[in-house]
PyMOL Python script that loads the backbone (N, CA, C, O; Angstrom):
from pymol import cmd

cmd.read_pdbstr("""\
ATOM      1  N   ARG A   1       0.861  -1.147   0.061  1.00  0.00           N
ATOM      2  CA  ARG A   1      -0.011   0.020   0.040  1.00  0.00           C
ATOM      3  C   ARG A   1       0.897   1.232  -0.148  1.00  0.00           C
ATOM      4  O   ARG A   1       2.017   1.226   0.364  1.00  0.00           O
ATOM      5  N   PHE A   2       0.476   2.238  -0.838  1.00  0.00           N
ATOM      6  CA  PHE A   2       1.367   3.387  -1.008  1.00  0.00           C
ATOM      7  C   PHE A   2       0.434   4.636  -0.891  1.00  0.00           C
ATOM      8  O   PHE A   2      -0.714   4.553  -1.328  1.00  0.00           O
ATOM      9  N   ARG A   3       0.891   5.799  -0.310  1.00  0.00           N
ATOM     10  CA  ARG A   3       0.076   6.845  -0.180  1.00  0.00           C
ATOM     11  C   ARG A   3       0.965   8.122  -0.437  1.00  0.00           C
ATOM     12  O   ARG A   3       2.073   8.238   0.086  1.00  0.00           O
ATOM     13  N   ILE A   4       0.431   9.049  -1.252  1.00  0.00           N
ATOM     14  CA  ILE A   4       1.083  10.388  -1.488  1.00  0.00           C
ATOM     15  C   ILE A   4       0.127  11.433  -1.012  1.00  0.00           C
ATOM     16  O   ILE A   4      -1.056  11.413  -1.349  1.00  0.00           O
ATOM     17  N   ALA A   5       0.645  12.361  -0.215  1.00  0.00           N
ATOM     18  CA  ALA A   5      -0.107  13.471   0.276  1.00  0.00           C
ATOM     19  C   ALA A   5       0.863  14.730   0.346  1.00  0.00           C
ATOM     20  O   ALA A   5       1.998  14.656   0.817  1.00  0.00           O
ATOM     21  N   GLY A   6       0.364  15.767  -0.112  1.00  0.00           N
ATOM     22  CA  GLY A   6       1.155  17.043  -0.063  1.00  0.00           C
ATOM     23  C   GLY A   6       0.491  18.148  -0.486  1.00  0.00           C
ATOM     24  O   GLY A   6      -0.621  17.980  -0.988  1.00  0.00           O
ATOM     25  N   CYS A   7       0.961  19.301  -0.384  1.00  0.00           N
ATOM     26  CA  CYS A   7       0.323  20.604  -0.671  1.00  0.00           C
ATOM     27  C   CYS A   7       1.285  21.729  -1.051  1.00  0.00           C
ATOM     28  O   CYS A   7       2.464  21.708  -0.697  1.00  0.00           O
ATOM     29  N   SER A   8       0.794  22.636  -1.724  1.00  0.00           N
ATOM     30  CA  SER A   8       1.535  23.972  -1.937  1.00  0.00           C
ATOM     31  C   SER A   8       0.436  25.119  -1.628  1.00  0.00           C
ATOM     32  O   SER A   8      -0.664  24.833  -1.155  1.00  0.00           O
ATOM     33  N   ASP A   9       0.812  26.386  -1.924  1.00  0.00           N
ATOM     34  CA  ASP A   9      -0.112  27.377  -1.703  1.00  0.00           C
ATOM     35  C   ASP A   9      -1.412  27.231  -2.585  1.00  0.00           C
ATOM     36  O   ASP A   9      -2.534  27.587  -2.225  1.00  0.00           O
ATOM     37  N   SER A  10      -1.114  26.697  -3.708  1.00  0.00           N
ATOM     38  CA  SER A  10      -2.325  26.698  -4.631  1.00  0.00           C
ATOM     39  C   SER A  10      -2.866  25.292  -5.158  1.00  0.00           C
ATOM     40  O   SER A  10      -3.794  25.210  -5.963  1.00  0.00           O
ATOM     41  N   ASP A  11      -2.244  24.276  -4.663  1.00  0.00           N
ATOM     42  CA  ASP A  11      -2.516  22.893  -5.158  1.00  0.00           C
ATOM     43  C   ASP A  11      -2.355  21.917  -3.940  1.00  0.00           C
ATOM     44  O   ASP A  11      -1.776  22.249  -2.906  1.00  0.00           O
ATOM     45  N   GLY A  12      -2.891  20.737  -4.142  1.00  0.00           N
ATOM     46  CA  GLY A  12      -2.682  19.567  -3.250  1.00  0.00           C
ATOM     47  C   GLY A  12      -2.877  18.373  -3.836  1.00  0.00           C
ATOM     48  O   GLY A  12      -3.445  18.268  -4.924  1.00  0.00           O
ATOM     49  N   GLU A  13      -2.383  17.294  -3.106  1.00  0.00           N
ATOM     50  CA  GLU A  13      -2.443  15.889  -3.694  1.00  0.00           C
ATOM     51  C   GLU A  13      -2.786  14.943  -2.460  1.00  0.00           C
ATOM     52  O   GLU A  13      -2.198  15.108  -1.391  1.00  0.00           O
ATOM     53  N   ASP A  14      -3.663  14.037  -2.608  1.00  0.00           N
ATOM     54  CA  ASP A  14      -3.990  12.999  -1.734  1.00  0.00           C
ATOM     55  C   ASP A  14      -4.377  11.697  -2.509  1.00  0.00           C
ATOM     56  O   ASP A  14      -5.475  11.617  -3.059  1.00  0.00           O
ATOM     57  N   MET A  15      -3.515  10.728  -2.545  1.00  0.00           N
ATOM     58  CA  MET A  15      -3.708   9.564  -3.297  1.00  0.00           C
ATOM     59  C   MET A  15      -3.275   8.250  -2.707  1.00  0.00           C
ATOM     60  O   MET A  15      -2.234   8.173  -2.055  1.00  0.00           O
ATOM     61  N   TYR A  16      -4.042   7.233  -2.921  1.00  0.00           N
ATOM     62  CA  TYR A  16      -3.761   5.857  -2.369  1.00  0.00           C
ATOM     63  C   TYR A  16      -3.506   5.042  -3.606  1.00  0.00           C
ATOM     64  O   TYR A  16      -4.146   5.218  -4.642  1.00  0.00           O
ATOM     65  N   ALA A  17      -2.516   4.109  -3.465  1.00  0.00           N
ATOM     66  CA  ALA A  17      -2.127   3.165  -4.545  1.00  0.00           C
ATOM     67  C   ALA A  17      -1.865   1.756  -3.901  1.00  0.00           C
ATOM     68  O   ALA A  17      -1.632   1.611  -2.701  1.00  0.00           O
ATOM     69  N   LEU A  18      -1.925   0.762  -4.788  1.00  0.00           N
ATOM     70  CA  LEU A  18      -1.558  -0.624  -4.378  1.00  0.00           C
ATOM     71  C   LEU A  18      -1.004  -1.346  -5.553  1.00  0.00           C
ATOM     72  O   LEU A  18      -1.571  -1.418  -6.644  1.00  0.00           O
ATOM     73  N   ASP A  19       0.180  -1.890  -5.245  1.00  0.00           N
ATOM     74  CA  ASP A  19       0.974  -2.603  -6.313  1.00  0.00           C
ATOM     75  C   ASP A  19       1.097  -1.760  -7.643  1.00  0.00           C
ATOM     76  O   ASP A  19       0.856  -2.266  -8.739  1.00  0.00           O
ATOM     77  N   GLY A  20       1.484  -0.451  -7.484  1.00  0.00           N
ATOM     78  CA  GLY A  20       1.675   0.401  -8.570  1.00  0.00           C
ATOM     79  C   GLY A  20       0.405   0.934  -9.295  1.00  0.00           C
ATOM     80  O   GLY A  20       0.476   1.649 -10.294  1.00  0.00           O
ATOM     81  N   GLU A  21      -0.708   0.552  -8.746  1.00  0.00           N
ATOM     82  CA  GLU A  21      -1.955   0.958  -9.401  1.00  0.00           C
ATOM     83  C   GLU A  21      -2.619   2.043  -8.494  1.00  0.00           C
ATOM     84  O   GLU A  21      -2.712   1.866  -7.279  1.00  0.00           O
ATOM     85  N   GLU A  22      -3.074   3.163  -9.108  1.00  0.00           N
ATOM     86  CA  GLU A  22      -3.806   4.217  -8.343  1.00  0.00           C
ATOM     87  C   GLU A  22      -5.234   3.658  -7.958  1.00  0.00           C
ATOM     88  O   GLU A  22      -6.004   3.228  -8.817  1.00  0.00           O
ATOM     89  N   LYS A  23      -5.513   3.691  -6.713  1.00  0.00           N
ATOM     90  CA  LYS A  23      -6.897   3.115  -6.227  1.00  0.00           C
ATOM     91  C   LYS A  23      -7.887   4.138  -5.900  1.00  0.00           C
ATOM     92  O   LYS A  23      -9.080   3.937  -6.128  1.00  0.00           O
ATOM     93  N   TRP A  24      -7.393   5.396  -5.296  1.00  0.00           N
ATOM     94  CA  TRP A  24      -8.243   6.485  -4.979  1.00  0.00           C
ATOM     95  C   TRP A  24      -7.430   7.695  -5.026  1.00  0.00           C
ATOM     96  O   TRP A  24      -6.229   7.642  -4.763  1.00  0.00           O
ATOM     97  N   TYR A  25      -8.001   8.755  -5.338  1.00  0.00           N
ATOM     98  CA  TYR A  25      -7.456  10.093  -5.213  1.00  0.00           C
ATOM     99  C   TYR A  25      -8.536  11.132  -4.875  1.00  0.00           C
ATOM    100  O   TYR A  25      -9.721  10.990  -5.177  1.00  0.00           O
ATOM    101  N   ALA A  26      -8.019  12.202  -4.215  1.00  0.00           N
ATOM    102  CA  ALA A  26      -8.982  13.376  -3.979  1.00  0.00           C
ATOM    103  C   ALA A  26      -8.936  14.368  -5.102  1.00  0.00           C
ATOM    104  O   ALA A  26      -7.878  14.920  -5.402  1.00  0.00           O
ATOM    105  N   ASP A  27     -10.058  14.605  -5.727  1.00  0.00           N
ATOM    106  CA  ASP A  27     -10.231  15.538  -6.791  1.00  0.00           C
ATOM    107  C   ASP A  27     -10.639  16.856  -6.068  1.00  0.00           C
ATOM    108  O   ASP A  27     -11.834  17.082  -5.877  1.00  0.00           O
ATOM    109  N   PHE A  28      -9.756  17.662  -5.694  1.00  0.00           N
ATOM    110  CA  PHE A  28     -10.075  18.925  -4.919  1.00  0.00           C
ATOM    111  C   PHE A  28     -10.769  19.938  -5.837  1.00  0.00           C
ATOM    112  O   PHE A  28     -11.420  20.850  -5.326  1.00  0.00           O
ATOM    113  N   ILE A  29     -10.671  19.832  -7.053  1.00  0.00           N
ATOM    114  CA  ILE A  29     -11.372  20.867  -7.899  1.00  0.00           C
ATOM    115  C   ILE A  29     -12.902  20.595  -7.993  1.00  0.00           C
ATOM    116  O   ILE A  29     -13.729  21.507  -7.968  1.00  0.00           O
ATOM    117  N   ASN A  30     -13.233  19.227  -8.106  1.00  0.00           N
ATOM    118  CA  ASN A  30     -14.686  18.888  -8.131  1.00  0.00           C
ATOM    119  C   ASN A  30     -15.172  18.357  -6.787  1.00  0.00           C
ATOM    120  O   ASN A  30     -16.292  17.856  -6.686  1.00  0.00           O
ATOM    121  N   LYS A  31     -14.353  18.462  -5.773  1.00  0.00           N
ATOM    122  CA  LYS A  31     -14.653  18.225  -4.325  1.00  0.00           C
ATOM    123  C   LYS A  31     -15.313  16.894  -4.223  1.00  0.00           C
ATOM    124  O   LYS A  31     -16.474  16.762  -3.836  1.00  0.00           O
ATOM    125  N   LYS A  32     -14.398  15.734  -4.647  1.00  0.00           N
ATOM    126  CA  LYS A  32     -14.978  14.428  -4.540  1.00  0.00           C
ATOM    127  C   LYS A  32     -13.782  13.472  -4.546  1.00  0.00           C
ATOM    128  O   LYS A  32     -12.715  13.830  -5.043  1.00  0.00           O
ATOM    129  N   GLY A  33     -13.950  12.232  -3.987  1.00  0.00           N
ATOM    130  CA  GLY A  33     -12.976  11.211  -4.156  1.00  0.00           C
ATOM    131  C   GLY A  33     -13.247  10.418  -5.400  1.00  0.00           C
ATOM    132  O   GLY A  33     -14.403  10.219  -5.774  1.00  0.00           O
ATOM    133  N   VAL A  34     -12.222   9.970  -6.033  1.00  0.00           N
ATOM    134  CA  VAL A  34     -12.303   9.270  -7.379  1.00  0.00           C
ATOM    135  C   VAL A  34     -11.593   7.856  -7.214  1.00  0.00           C
ATOM    136  O   VAL A  34     -10.503   7.751  -6.653  1.00  0.00           O
ATOM    137  N   GLU A  35     -12.268   6.814  -7.725  1.00  0.00           N
ATOM    138  CA  GLU A  35     -11.720   5.613  -7.777  1.00  0.00           C
ATOM    139  C   GLU A  35     -11.546   5.238  -9.235  1.00  0.00           C
ATOM    140  O   GLU A  35     -12.495   4.786  -9.876  1.00  0.00           O
ATOM    141  N   PRO A  36     -10.313   5.424  -9.785  1.00  0.00           N
ATOM    142  CA  PRO A  36     -10.152   5.352 -11.238  1.00  0.00           C
ATOM    143  C   PRO A  36      -9.783   4.014 -11.760  1.00  0.00           C
ATOM    144  O   PRO A  36      -8.926   3.858 -12.631  1.00  0.00           O
ATOM    145  N   LEU A  37     -10.520   2.957 -11.148  1.00  0.00           N
ATOM    146  CA  LEU A  37     -10.397   1.564 -11.648  1.00  0.00           C
ATOM    147  C   LEU A  37     -11.326   1.228 -12.801  1.00  0.00           C
ATOM    148  O   LEU A  37     -12.462   1.695 -12.887  1.00  0.00           O
ATOM    149  N   PRO A  38     -10.804   0.420 -13.656  1.00  0.00           N
ATOM    150  CA  PRO A  38     -11.668  -0.079 -14.798  1.00  0.00           C
ATOM    151  C   PRO A  38     -12.875  -0.888 -14.250  1.00  0.00           C
ATOM    152  O   PRO A  38     -12.822  -1.491 -13.178  1.00  0.00           O
ATOM    153  N   SER A  39     -13.943  -0.860 -15.039  1.00  0.00           N
ATOM    154  CA  SER A  39     -15.209  -1.346 -14.678  1.00  0.00           C
ATOM    155  C   SER A  39     -15.218  -2.832 -14.650  1.00  0.00           C
ATOM    156  O   SER A  39     -16.214  -3.367 -14.162  1.00  0.00           O
ATOM    157  N   PHE A  40     -14.254  -3.576 -15.103  1.00  0.00           N
ATOM    158  CA  PHE A  40     -14.193  -4.960 -15.227  1.00  0.00           C
ATOM    159  C   PHE A  40     -13.521  -5.607 -13.972  1.00  0.00           C
ATOM    160  O   PHE A  40     -13.413  -6.830 -13.873  1.00  0.00           O
ATOM    161  N   ILE A  41     -13.122  -4.828 -13.116  1.00  0.00           N
ATOM    162  CA  ILE A  41     -12.539  -5.417 -11.870  1.00  0.00           C
ATOM    163  C   ILE A  41     -13.373  -5.123 -10.603  1.00  0.00           C
ATOM    164  O   ILE A  41     -14.168  -4.183 -10.627  1.00  0.00           O
ATOM    165  N   ASP A  42     -13.240  -5.819  -9.592  1.00  0.00           N
ATOM    166  CA  ASP A  42     -13.935  -5.460  -8.272  1.00  0.00           C
ATOM    167  C   ASP A  42     -13.252  -4.210  -7.646  1.00  0.00           C
ATOM    168  O   ASP A  42     -12.035  -4.067  -7.524  1.00  0.00           O
ATOM    169  N   HIS A  43     -14.195  -3.343  -7.276  1.00  0.00           N
ATOM    170  CA  HIS A  43     -13.660  -2.071  -6.710  1.00  0.00           C
ATOM    171  C   HIS A  43     -13.413  -2.140  -5.180  1.00  0.00           C
ATOM    172  O   HIS A  43     -14.169  -2.706  -4.391  1.00  0.00           O
ATOM    173  N   ILE A  44     -12.340  -1.539  -4.877  1.00  0.00           N
ATOM    174  CA  ILE A  44     -12.104  -1.422  -3.404  1.00  0.00           C
ATOM    175  C   ILE A  44     -12.682  -0.074  -2.987  1.00  0.00           C
ATOM    176  O   ILE A  44     -12.095   0.965  -3.290  1.00  0.00           O
ATOM    177  N   SER A  45     -13.748  -0.070  -2.343  1.00  0.00           N
ATOM    178  CA  SER A  45     -14.404   1.192  -1.885  1.00  0.00           C
ATOM    179  C   SER A  45     -13.786   1.683  -0.531  1.00  0.00           C
ATOM    180  O   SER A  45     -13.617   0.914   0.415  1.00  0.00           O
ATOM    181  N   TYR A  46     -13.471   2.970  -0.499  1.00  0.00           N
ATOM    182  CA  TYR A  46     -12.955   3.606   0.644  1.00  0.00           C
ATOM    183  C   TYR A  46     -14.182   4.036   1.577  1.00  0.00           C
ATOM    184  O   TYR A  46     -15.284   4.286   1.088  1.00  0.00           O
ATOM    185  N   VAL A  47     -13.944   4.101   2.843  1.00  0.00           N
ATOM    186  CA  VAL A  47     -14.966   4.444   3.740  1.00  0.00           C
ATOM    187  C   VAL A  47     -15.467   5.820   3.576  1.00  0.00           C
ATOM    188  O   VAL A  47     -14.737   6.685   3.093  1.00  0.00           O
ATOM    189  N   GLU A  48     -16.743   6.082   3.975  1.00  0.00           N
ATOM    190  CA  GLU A  48     -17.315   7.339   3.749  1.00  0.00           C
ATOM    191  C   GLU A  48     -16.506   8.378   4.574  1.00  0.00           C
ATOM    192  O   GLU A  48     -16.115   8.016   5.683  1.00  0.00           O
ATOM    193  N   GLY A  49     -16.249   9.488   4.192  1.00  0.00           N
ATOM    194  CA  GLY A  49     -15.477  10.511   4.871  1.00  0.00           C
ATOM    195  C   GLY A  49     -14.004  10.500   4.416  1.00  0.00           C
ATOM    196  O   GLY A  49     -13.231  11.310   4.929  1.00  0.00           O
ATOM    197  N   THR A  50     -13.585   9.658   3.512  1.00  0.00           N
ATOM    198  CA  THR A  50     -12.168   9.743   3.129  1.00  0.00           C
ATOM    199  C   THR A  50     -11.935  10.975   2.392  1.00  0.00           C
ATOM    200  O   THR A  50     -10.853  11.534   2.572  1.00  0.00           O
ATOM    201  N   TYR A  51     -12.837  11.522   1.534  1.00  0.00           N
ATOM    202  CA  TYR A  51     -12.507  12.729   0.938  1.00  0.00           C
ATOM    203  C   TYR A  51     -12.392  13.947   1.905  1.00  0.00           C
ATOM    204  O   TYR A  51     -11.484  14.773   1.819  1.00  0.00           O
ATOM    205  N   GLU A  52     -13.406  13.989   2.847  1.00  0.00           N
ATOM    206  CA  GLU A  52     -13.558  14.975   3.815  1.00  0.00           C
ATOM    207  C   GLU A  52     -12.123  14.971   4.809  1.00  0.00           C
ATOM    208  O   GLU A  52     -11.636  15.987   5.306  1.00  0.00           O
ATOM    209  N   SER A  53     -11.673  13.804   4.938  1.00  0.00           N
ATOM    210  CA  SER A  53     -10.383  13.686   5.736  1.00  0.00           C
ATOM    211  C   SER A  53      -9.268  14.295   4.965  1.00  0.00           C
ATOM    212  O   SER A  53      -8.409  15.009   5.482  1.00  0.00           O
ATOM    213  N   ALA A  54      -9.322  13.953   3.585  1.00  0.00           N
ATOM    214  CA  ALA A  54      -8.177  14.556   2.607  1.00  0.00           C
ATOM    215  C   ALA A  54      -8.259  16.060   2.678  1.00  0.00           C
ATOM    216  O   ALA A  54      -7.231  16.734   2.748  1.00  0.00           O
ATOM    217  N   GLU A  55      -9.501  16.615   2.659  1.00  0.00           N
ATOM    218  CA  GLU A  55      -9.581  18.161   2.687  1.00  0.00           C
ATOM    219  C   GLU A  55      -8.979  18.631   4.116  1.00  0.00           C
ATOM    220  O   GLU A  55      -8.285  19.644   4.205  1.00  0.00           O
ATOM    221  N   SER A  56      -9.256  17.934   5.064  1.00  0.00           N
ATOM    222  CA  SER A  56      -8.866  18.403   6.383  1.00  0.00           C
ATOM    223  C   SER A  56      -7.248  18.391   6.421  1.00  0.00           C
ATOM    224  O   SER A  56      -6.617  19.331   6.904  1.00  0.00           O
ATOM    225  N   LYS A  57      -6.699  17.367   5.929  1.00  0.00           N
ATOM    226  CA  LYS A  57      -5.283  17.144   5.893  1.00  0.00           C
ATOM    227  C   LYS A  57      -4.643  18.167   4.985  1.00  0.00           C
ATOM    228  O   LYS A  57      -3.494  18.539   5.227  1.00  0.00           O
ATOM    229  N   GLN A  58      -5.318  18.647   3.950  1.00  0.00           N
ATOM    230  CA  GLN A  58      -4.748  19.618   3.187  1.00  0.00           C
ATOM    231  C   GLN A  58      -4.669  21.007   3.993  1.00  0.00           C
ATOM    232  O   GLN A  58      -3.685  21.740   3.898  1.00  0.00           O
ATOM    233  N   GLN A  59      -5.656  21.275   4.704  1.00  0.00           N
ATOM    234  CA  GLN A  59      -5.619  22.567   5.579  1.00  0.00           C
ATOM    235  C   GLN A  59      -4.470  22.508   6.672  1.00  0.00           C
ATOM    236  O   GLN A  59      -3.814  23.508   6.962  1.00  0.00           O
ATOM    237  N   THR A  60      -4.285  21.346   7.222  1.00  0.00           N
ATOM    238  CA  THR A  60      -3.247  21.211   8.149  1.00  0.00           C
ATOM    239  C   THR A  60      -1.791  21.173   7.477  1.00  0.00           C
ATOM    240  O   THR A  60      -0.797  21.529   8.110  1.00  0.00           O
ATOM    241  N   CYS A  61      -1.738  20.750   6.246  1.00  0.00           N
ATOM    242  CA  CYS A  61      -0.582  20.752   5.440  1.00  0.00           C
ATOM    243  C   CYS A  61      -0.206  22.216   5.100  1.00  0.00           C
ATOM    244  O   CYS A  61       0.971  22.573   5.145  1.00  0.00           O
ATOM    245  N   ARG A  62      -1.167  23.029   4.774  1.00  0.00           N
ATOM    246  CA  ARG A  62      -0.959  24.368   4.402  1.00  0.00           C
ATOM    247  C   ARG A  62      -0.501  25.296   5.674  1.00  0.00           C
ATOM    248  O   ARG A  62       0.360  26.172   5.592  1.00  0.00           O
ATOM    249  N   GLN A  63      -1.180  24.974   6.793  1.00  0.00           N
ATOM    250  CA  GLN A  63      -0.726  25.584   8.004  1.00  0.00           C
ATOM    251  C   GLN A  63       0.724  25.244   8.309  1.00  0.00           C
ATOM    252  O   GLN A  63       1.526  26.113   8.650  1.00  0.00           O
ATOM    253  N   ASN A  64       1.018  24.067   8.190  1.00  0.00           N
ATOM    254  CA  ASN A  64       2.478  23.565   8.447  1.00  0.00           C
ATOM    255  C   ASN A  64       3.401  24.286   7.466  1.00  0.00           C
ATOM    256  O   ASN A  64       4.445  24.802   7.866  1.00  0.00           O
ATOM    257  N   LEU A  65       3.052  24.322   6.268  1.00  0.00           N
ATOM    258  CA  LEU A  65       3.844  25.001   5.294  1.00  0.00           C
ATOM    259  C   LEU A  65       4.121  26.520   5.644  1.00  0.00           C
ATOM    260  O   LEU A  65       5.230  27.027   5.474  1.00  0.00           O
ATOM    261  N   LYS A  66       3.070  27.185   6.129  1.00  0.00           N
ATOM    262  CA  LYS A  66       3.254  28.640   6.513  1.00  0.00           C
ATOM    263  C   LYS A  66       4.237  28.646   7.681  1.00  0.00           C
ATOM    264  O   LYS A  66       5.157  29.464   7.683  1.00  0.00           O
ATOM    265  N   LEU A  67       4.081  27.763   8.681  1.00  0.00           N
ATOM    266  CA  LEU A  67       4.981  27.706   9.971  1.00  0.00           C
ATOM    267  C   LEU A  67       6.359  27.485   9.482  1.00  0.00           C
ATOM    268  O   LEU A  67       7.282  28.150   9.952  1.00  0.00           O
ATOM    269  N   ARG A  68       6.557  26.597   8.573  1.00  0.00           N
ATOM    270  CA  ARG A  68       8.017  26.218   8.240  1.00  0.00           C
ATOM    271  C   ARG A  68       8.652  27.412   7.322  1.00  0.00           C
ATOM    272  O   ARG A  68       9.849  27.698   7.334  1.00  0.00           O
ATOM    273  N   ARG A  69       7.767  27.997   6.606  1.00  0.00           N
ATOM    274  CA  ARG A  69       8.399  29.199   5.858  1.00  0.00           C
ATOM    275  C   ARG A  69       8.794  30.328   6.825  1.00  0.00           C
ATOM    276  O   ARG A  69       9.822  30.979   6.643  1.00  0.00           O
ATOM    277  N   LYS A  70       7.937  30.555   7.885  1.00  0.00           N
ATOM    278  CA  LYS A  70       8.300  31.635   8.834  1.00  0.00           C
ATOM    279  C   LYS A  70       9.505  31.107   9.701  1.00  0.00           C
ATOM    280  O   LYS A  70      10.308  31.948  10.106  1.00  0.00           O
ATOM    281  N   ALA A  71       9.686  29.844  10.002  1.00  0.00           N
ATOM    282  CA  ALA A  71      10.841  29.393  10.669  1.00  0.00           C
ATOM    283  C   ALA A  71      12.140  29.459   9.913  1.00  0.00           C
ATOM    284  O   ALA A  71      13.215  29.659  10.478  1.00  0.00           O
ATOM    285  N   MET A  72      12.002  29.278   8.570  1.00  0.00           N
ATOM    286  CA  MET A  72      13.167  29.300   7.745  1.00  0.00           C
ATOM    287  C   MET A  72      13.746  30.761   7.487  1.00  0.00           C
ATOM    288  O   MET A  72      14.901  30.924   7.094  1.00  0.00           O
ATOM    289  N   LYS A  73      12.914  31.758   7.722  1.00  0.00           N
ATOM    290  CA  LYS A  73      13.265  33.145   7.541  1.00  0.00           C
ATOM    291  C   LYS A  73      14.125  33.528   8.725  1.00  0.00           C
ATOM    292  O   LYS A  73      14.568  34.672   8.823  1.00  0.00           O
TER     293      LYS A  73
END
""", "prot")
cmd.dss("prot")
cmd.show_as("cartoon", "prot")
cmd.util.cbc("prot")
cmd.orient("prot")
């Protein structure tokens, strides 16, 4: 299992993968979680609230980014 999460002032990423395949990602523009798996395989559904958790983590990430910038000056 693999997860990427990060942010910048204007963008963010939150994605889960397994065996090199993207299983879920947060689409922050359309405000929803996306499961980009083909229709011919069984889907691994993520629990309700996964997208909301990703949004919350983005806010925390941006706050931490501001604090780190201030500390580096």
